C-alpha positions as CSV (number, residue, x, y, z in Angstrom):
1,M,-12.6,-1.6,1.1
2,I,-10.1,1.1,1.8
3,R,-7.4,-0.6,3.9
4,R,-3.7,-0.4,4.7
5,T,-1.9,-0.4,1.4
6,L,0.9,-2.7,0.4
7,I,4.4,-1.3,0.8
8,G,5.6,0.1,-2.5
9,L,8.3,-2.2,-4.0
10,I,10.2,0.7,-5.5
11,G,10.4,2.6,-2.2
12,A,11.5,-0.5,-0.3
13,L,14.2,-1.3,-2.8
14,A,15.4,2.3,-2.8
15,L,15.8,2.2,1.0
16,A,17.3,-1.3,1.0
17,S,19.9,-0.2,-1.5
18,C,21.2,2.3,0.9
19,G,22.2,-0.4,3.2
20,D,23.3,-0.1,6.9
21,K,25.9,2.5,7.5
22,P,29.1,1.2,9.0
23,D,28.4,2.7,12.4
24,Q,24.9,1.2,12.5
25,V,25.9,-2.1,14.1
26,K,23.3,-3.7,16.3
27,G,23.7,-2.6,19.9
28,A,26.4,-0.1,19.0
29,T,26.1,3.7,19.7
30,P,25.7,5.4,16.3
31,K,27.7,8.5,15.5
32,E,24.5,10.3,14.6
33,L,20.7,9.6,15.0
34,Q,18.1,10.3,12.4
35,F,14.7,11.4,13.9
36,S,11.7,10.8,11.6
37,I,9.0,13.4,11.3
38,L,5.9,13.3,9.0
39,S,6.2,16.3,6.8
40,A,2.9,15.9,5.0
41,E,1.6,18.9,7.0
42,N,4.3,21.1,5.3
43,Q,8.0,20.5,5.9
44,Q,8.8,24.3,5.9
45,S,6.5,24.8,8.9
46,M,7.4,21.6,10.7
47,R,11.2,22.0,10.7
48,P,11.4,25.1,12.8
49,L,9.0,23.6,15.3
50,W,11.0,20.4,15.8
51,Q,14.6,21.7,15.4
52,P,14.9,23.3,18.8
53,L,13.8,20.0,20.5
54,L,16.2,18.0,18.4
55,D,19.0,20.4,19.3
56,D,18.2,20.0,23.0
57,M,18.1,16.2,22.5
58,S,21.5,16.2,20.8
59,Q,23.0,18.2,23.7
60,Q,21.5,16.0,26.4
61,I,22.2,12.5,25.0
62,G,25.6,13.4,23.5
63,V,24.8,12.2,20.0
64,P,23.9,14.5,17.1
65,V,20.2,14.2,16.1
66,K,19.1,15.1,12.6
67,P,15.6,15.4,11.3
68,F,14.4,12.9,8.7
69,F,11.3,14.2,6.9
70,A,9.0,12.0,4.8
71,T,5.7,12.8,3.1
72,N,3.8,9.7,4.1
73,Y,3.6,7.1,6.9
74,T,4.9,4.2,4.8
75,S,8.1,6.0,4.1
76,L,8.7,6.6,7.8
77,I,8.1,2.9,8.7
78,E,10.3,1.6,5.9
79,A,13.1,4.1,6.8
80,M,13.2,2.7,10.3
81,R,12.9,-0.9,8.9
82,F,16.0,-0.4,6.8
83,G,18.0,1.5,9.4
84,Q,17.8,4.9,7.8
85,V,16.2,6.3,11.1
86,Q,16.6,5.1,14.7
87,V,14.0,7.1,16.5
88,G,10.9,9.1,15.6
89,W,7.6,10.7,16.3
90,F,4.7,8.4,15.1
91,S,1.0,8.6,15.3
92,A,-0.6,5.5,16.8
93,L,-1.3,3.3,13.7
94,P,2.1,3.9,12.1
95,A,3.7,3.3,15.5
96,L,2.1,-0.1,15.6
97,E,3.3,-0.8,12.1
98,A,6.9,0.3,13.1
99,V,6.7,-2.1,16.1
100,R,5.5,-5.0,13.8
101,R,7.6,-4.3,10.7
102,A,10.6,-2.2,11.7
103,D,11.7,-3.7,15.1
104,G,10.4,-0.5,16.8
105,Q,9.8,0.0,20.5
106,V,7.6,2.6,22.1
107,L,9.5,4.7,24.7
108,G,7.0,7.4,25.5
109,R,3.8,9.1,24.5
110,V,2.7,12.7,23.9
111,I,0.3,14.7,26.1
112,D,-1.3,17.8,24.7
113,S,-1.1,21.3,26.2
114,G,-4.1,20.5,28.4
115,G,-2.6,17.3,29.8
116,A,-4.7,14.9,27.7
117,D,-3.1,11.9,26.1
118,S,-5.7,11.5,23.4
119,Y,-7.2,13.3,20.4
120,T,-10.2,12.7,18.1
121,S,-10.8,12.0,14.4
122,V,-13.3,14.3,12.8
123,L,-15.3,14.9,9.7
124,I,-15.2,18.4,8.4
125,V,-17.2,20.4,5.9
126,K,-17.0,24.0,4.7
127,K,-18.6,26.4,7.1
128,G,-22.0,27.4,5.9
129,S,-22.3,24.5,3.4
130,G,-25.2,23.1,5.3
131,I,-23.9,19.5,4.9
132,T,-24.9,17.4,7.8
133,L,-23.8,14.0,9.0
134,D,-27.2,12.5,8.1
135,Q,-26.6,13.8,4.5
136,V,-23.2,12.2,4.5
137,L,-24.5,8.8,5.6
138,K,-27.3,8.8,3.0
139,C,-24.6,7.4,0.6
140,D,-26.4,8.8,-2.5
141,K,-23.1,9.4,-4.4
142,T,-23.6,13.2,-4.5
143,L,-20.7,14.2,-2.3
144,N,-16.9,14.2,-2.9
145,F,-15.1,12.7,0.1
146,G,-11.5,13.1,1.3
147,I,-10.0,10.3,3.4
148,G,-6.5,10.2,4.9
149,D,-3.3,8.3,4.3
150,A,-4.1,4.5,4.4
151,K,-2.0,4.2,7.5
152,S,-3.5,7.3,9.3
153,T,-5.2,6.5,12.6
154,S,-7.5,9.5,12.5
155,G,-7.7,10.0,8.7
156,T,-8.7,6.4,7.8
157,L,-8.8,3.7,10.6
158,A,-10.9,5.7,13.1
159,P,-13.7,6.8,10.7
160,L,-13.9,3.3,9.3
161,T,-14.0,1.7,12.7
162,Y,-16.4,4.1,14.4
163,L,-18.5,5.6,11.7
164,F,-18.7,3.7,8.4
165,T,-18.1,0.0,9.1
166,P,-20.7,-0.3,12.0
167,R,-23.3,1.0,9.5
168,G,-22.2,-1.3,6.7
169,I,-21.0,1.6,4.6
170,E,-18.2,1.2,2.1
171,P,-16.8,4.7,1.3
172,T,-16.1,3.9,-2.3
173,D,-19.7,2.8,-2.8
174,C,-21.1,5.8,-0.8
175,F,-19.6,8.9,-2.4
176,K,-19.3,10.4,-5.9
177,A,-15.5,10.3,-5.5
178,V,-13.0,9.3,-2.7
179,R,-9.6,10.9,-2.6
180,S,-6.8,10.0,-0.2
181,A,-4.6,12.9,1.0
182,S,-2.9,14.5,4.1
183,H,-4.9,16.3,6.7
184,Q,-3.6,19.7,5.5
185,T,-4.6,18.9,1.9
186,N,-8.0,17.8,2.9
187,V,-8.8,20.9,4.9
188,N,-7.6,23.1,2.1
189,S,-9.6,21.1,-0.4
190,V,-12.8,21.4,1.7
191,V,-12.4,25.2,2.0
192,A,-11.7,25.5,-1.8
193,G,-14.8,23.5,-2.6
194,Q,-12.9,20.6,-4.2
195,L,-14.2,18.3,-1.5
196,D,-17.6,18.3,0.2
197,V,-16.5,16.4,3.3
198,A,-13.2,15.1,4.6
199,T,-11.5,13.4,7.5
200,N,-9.1,15.3,9.8
201,N,-8.3,15.4,13.5
202,S,-8.6,17.7,16.4
203,V,-4.8,18.4,16.4
204,G,-4.7,19.1,12.7
205,L,-7.5,21.6,13.0
206,L,-5.6,23.3,15.8
207,F,-2.6,23.8,13.6
208,A,-4.8,24.9,10.7
209,R,-6.5,27.6,12.7
210,R,-3.2,28.7,14.2
211,D,-1.1,28.7,11.0
212,N,-3.8,29.8,8.5
213,P,-6.9,31.2,10.2
214,R,-8.5,32.0,6.9
215,V,-8.6,28.3,6.1
216,G,-8.8,26.8,9.6
217,N,-11.7,29.0,10.7
218,N,-13.7,28.2,7.6
219,V,-14.5,24.6,8.4
220,E,-16.9,23.0,10.9
221,V,-16.9,19.6,12.5
222,I,-19.9,17.4,11.9
223,W,-18.6,14.2,13.6
224,S,-16.0,13.3,16.2
225,S,-14.7,9.9,17.1
226,P,-14.1,8.5,20.6
227,P,-10.7,9.4,22.1
228,L,-7.7,8.0,20.2
229,P,-4.2,7.4,21.6
230,E,-1.9,10.4,21.0
231,S,1.4,10.1,19.2
232,S,4.3,8.2,20.6
233,I,8.1,8.2,20.5
234,V,9.4,5.0,18.8
235,V,13.1,3.8,18.8
236,K,14.8,0.9,17.1
237,R,14.7,-2.0,19.6
238,D,18.3,-3.0,18.9
239,L,19.7,0.4,19.6
240,D,22.3,0.6,22.4
241,P,20.3,0.1,25.7
242,A,22.3,2.9,27.4
243,L,21.4,5.3,24.6
244,K,17.8,4.2,24.6
245,E,17.6,5.1,28.2
246,K,19.2,8.5,27.6
247,I,16.5,9.1,24.9
248,R,13.8,8.0,27.2
249,Q,14.9,10.2,30.1
250,F,15.3,13.2,27.7
251,F,11.6,13.0,26.7
252,L,10.3,12.2,30.1
253,T,12.1,15.2,31.7
254,Y,11.6,17.7,28.8
255,G,9.9,20.8,30.0
256,V,9.8,19.6,33.6
257,G,11.1,21.9,36.3
258,D,11.0,25.6,37.4
259,D,14.3,26.9,36.0
260,A,14.9,28.9,32.9
261,K,15.9,25.8,30.9
262,A,12.6,24.1,31.6
263,E,10.7,27.3,30.7
264,A,12.5,27.5,27.4
265,Q,11.6,23.8,26.7
266,R,8.0,24.4,27.5
267,K,8.0,27.2,24.8
268,V,9.3,24.6,22.3
269,L,6.5,22.2,23.4
270,K,3.9,25.0,23.0
271,G,4.9,25.4,19.4
272,L,4.2,21.7,18.8
273,A,0.9,22.0,20.7
274,Y,2.3,19.6,23.3
275,G,2.3,19.6,27.1
276,G,5.1,17.1,27.4
277,F,5.7,13.3,27.4
278,R,4.8,10.4,29.6
279,P,6.1,6.8,30.0
280,A,4.7,4.3,27.6
281,D,5.4,0.9,26.2
282,D,4.0,-1.2,23.3
283,S,0.8,-1.9,25.2
284,Y,-0.1,1.8,24.7
285,L,-1.0,0.7,21.2
286,D,-3.6,-1.9,22.3
287,P,-6.6,0.3,21.4
288,I,-5.3,0.4,17.8
289,R,-5.0,-3.4,17.8
290,E,-8.6,-3.5,19.0
291,M,-9.7,-1.2,16.2
292,E,-7.9,-3.3,13.6
293,A,-9.5,-6.5,15.0
294,S,-12.9,-4.9,14.9
295,E,-12.4,-4.1,11.2
296,A,-11.2,-7.7,10.5
297,L,-14.3,-9.1,12.3
298,A,-16.6,-6.9,10.2
299,D,-14.9,-8.1,7.0
300,A,-15.3,-11.7,8.2
301,K,-19.0,-11.2,8.9
302,K,-19.5,-9.8,5.4
303,S,-17.9,-12.8,3.9
304,G,-20.4,-15.2,5.5
305,D,-17.6,-17.7,6.1
306,A,-18.4,-19.3,9.5
307,G,-14.9,-20.5,10.2
308,R,-13.4,-17.1,9.3
309,I,-16.0,-15.3,11.5
310,Q,-15.3,-17.6,14.5
311,K,-11.5,-17.0,14.2
312,A,-11.9,-13.2,13.8
313,Q,-14.4,-13.1,16.8
314,A,-11.9,-15.0,19.0
315,E,-9.0,-12.7,18.0
316,F,-11.2,-9.6,18.6
317,E,-12.3,-10.8,22.0
318,A,-8.7,-11.7,23.0
319,I,-7.4,-8.3,21.9
320,R,-10.3,-6.4,23.5
321,A,-9.6,-8.2,26.8
322,K,-5.9,-7.3,26.7
323,A,-6.7,-3.7,25.8
324,A,-9.1,-3.5,28.7
325,Q,-6.4,-4.7,31.1
326,T,-3.8,-2.2,30.0
327,R,-6.1,0.8,29.2
328,G,-5.4,3.6,31.7
329,M,-2.5,1.8,33.3
330,E,0.8,3.8,33.5
331,P,4.0,1.9,32.9
332,A,6.6,2.2,35.6
333,A,8.8,5.3,35.3
């Protein structure tokens, strides 16, 4: 089954070989912060959208902030793990991996321009193709399918959890071919006829329609997931507490107010298709933990191992209960 991939040994060694910089002592204030951004959606288009926010951040917290672009989620997680970045923008599943593997800590979450703190995973087909969800679920190996990065919440985990696994469908057994790529590559491939159907998300389609209407307006959605937690801001847990609080306050106050400064910041947010940021902690990722536990339980049931099923069921119930307690609750500001 398509699952989270093992961390590449070469990539890990390359990052480890860089070592900690002299000023990156635990608890110390670094001379410079590296802010990680996924550039799989095109670094040339992402840099000008994020740079004004990072410039504002540098000015407010008193430490220069530089962008750190990577082309996949694993690189972002490993960069934080090995101290190459100290703060970053992560979608939900990579954020959880950063918490687990890279000593990350959630400081805040994104809301969209309409005030929503969630988005959806989608399946897309080329407009006018006539391909329906029922046709996709026939699993007759006639369609080419594009799935997301193995660590993508909307590109992989959500369609598995909410669409394929409950129906006992294994994508590799269902389609003529399965290809893993970024959202941008998937939408381009669907429009070009290289893929019949692919995963994407509501935010990715918004950017596609805005940045390349010829492509973005030439796809249609045939399935949408339940709401997924929006992206979050993650920092290294061992960062200077005073600096962490400055970073937290920067995001929570960005674009807030009635003066010219706040208005300029809201224009920056608009370019990112954001409405602002809200308080959050690691419990914000509980819905993702629940999705993972659901997948683990499905795997256990397929194995037929009673002990494994019992253990997976207990873990799923515990995580679901915790998620139910925290879902919708706002951390203290």
